[in-house]
C-alpha positions, 0 to 999 in steps of 0.5 A: 438136788441129787436123785436119791433125794426125797421130795415131802409133797402134799397127799391131796384125797378127794372127797377126804377133806377133813377141815369144816365146811366152808359157807356156800358162796351163793345160797340158793343154786338154781339149775336149768338143765340137769343133764351132764353139765348141770347135774356136774355142776350141782354135784359140784356144789353139793360136794363143795357147799353142804349147806346150799339149796340146789334147785333144778330145772327139767323134765320129769324123767331127768328130775328123777335121776338128780333127786336120786343121785342127790343133785338136788334139793328141790326139782320141778320141770317150771322154772318158776321154782327158781323165784328165790335162787341166788344163782342161776346156771342155764346147763341147756343147749344153747337155743333152750338156754335163749328160751329160757333167759327171755323167761327168766324176768317172769321167774325170779322175784328179787335180784340173782346172778345169771350164767350160761354153760353154752359154747357160744355167747354172742347170742346168750349176751344180746338177749341178756342185754334185752332184760330188764336192768334187776 
């Protein structure tokens, strides 16, 4: 190909997807910690899977901002609100995630995938091993 040859590349315009929305991988997503990372995950999930339910856990002040931005459908400062979610994202600081992880078995009614956004993994993996097998 020479320099004068024109290539036709697909143009991608964010937010202008005309295809039918895809079903959510997880129908009910719970996020503990709605700061920059948790809030960004919530907004991305909302954009990608419009029919999914987003449950947020944080302080009242943070949750008010999340609700105003439509980053959550359900919001509470008590992790008990996560009882029926399919996915839990721990998006608080690492030390706080360890405390949240320890309380999750009492909050979840059934099975859920649990993941975290912390930068270190050794302590969270050790704490997860101590949880019930469900």
